[in-house]
N, C-alpha and C positions, 0 to 999 in steps of 0.2 A: 577263816572264807567263808561264802554267802555258797548256799545253797542251791546247785542249779538244777533242779528238781522242774519239773513242768515247765523250761527254755523252749524246746521245742516248739512245744500248742500255745504255744506265747506266738511265737515267731508264724506259726502259718498262722491263725488265727489272724495274722498285721499285712503277713501279706496273700491271703486266700481273694481279696477282695483285685487285685490286679493280677494274681493269676486268672480270677475268672473274666475279666477285661480285656487280657491275650489274647482267650479260647473264645467273647466271643466274639474279637475283632479276626482272630483266621478264622474262626465259620461263619463267617460275613463275608470273607473275602474266598472262600471256596465259596459259598455260591452265587457269587457273581464270577466267575467262571462262568460255573456250571451254567448259567443262565445268559452266559457270552455263547458257550457252543451249543448255546436251541436254539437262537440266533440263527448264528450261524446255518446255521441245519436249515430251518424254518425260508429264512433269505435262501437258500440256493435249492427246496422247494418249492418255491414259488415262481424262482426263477423258470426249475423244469419246467412248469407245466404253463410258464407262460412259451416258453418253447413250443411245447404241446399244443399248444391254442386252448388247452383249459383255466377254468377261473384260478390268478394267481394265488387270492387274495385269500380260497377258501384252502387250499396247499398248503401254504405256510399256517391260515394257520393250526389243520390237520397234523399236523410236523411236529410242534406242540402238546405236552401233558396239560390234561385239562386241571388245574392249578393256576396254569398262564393265561390262561380265556380272559379274565377281565386284566389281568396285564398290558397285552399284549398291543401294537401298534402297527399293522401292515400298512404301508406305501406303497405304488403302482406310478413311475416314471418313465413314461418310453417301455425301453425295456430292461429297467432293471425293478431290480423287488426289493425294499428295504425294511426290514421290524426291528422294533425298538422294543425293547423287553423289558418291565418292572423285574428286580427277582424280589423275592421276599426276604422281607426284614423287621424286627419284632418293634423300632421306629419310624414313623410315617415315615419320620421329615427326611430320616435315609430313605431310604428309598425311595424317593423321588429324583434325590439328585444321583442315586448310583443307576439307573438308566444303561440302559447297554444295545448299541445297535449295530445289525448288519448289512450290505447290502450284498447282494448279486446281482449281475448282468444277463444278458445271453446275448448274444452278438449275434446279427444278420449272415447268414449265407451267401 
């Protein structure tokens, strides 16, 4: 019977790349979900500012954290505010494909 010493170490080393990939994917999905939550809040802040007669674009941008400054686009069409946000990602090509978008509208009185 052959010795089994070190077998678990070999198996761990063999499985490590798959574990790292799974962890990276899970983390990226969490970041995308967080970015969507931020975009929702920013769109709502912009719509509330629009309803109050204040600049909607400024209010939407102010509702976002500092890291999102270069990653956000705010569009205003009529009484609707749309926020598009690129979540952070280790791969730039992936970040471009994971853009999240949220809209909020103001109903006329």
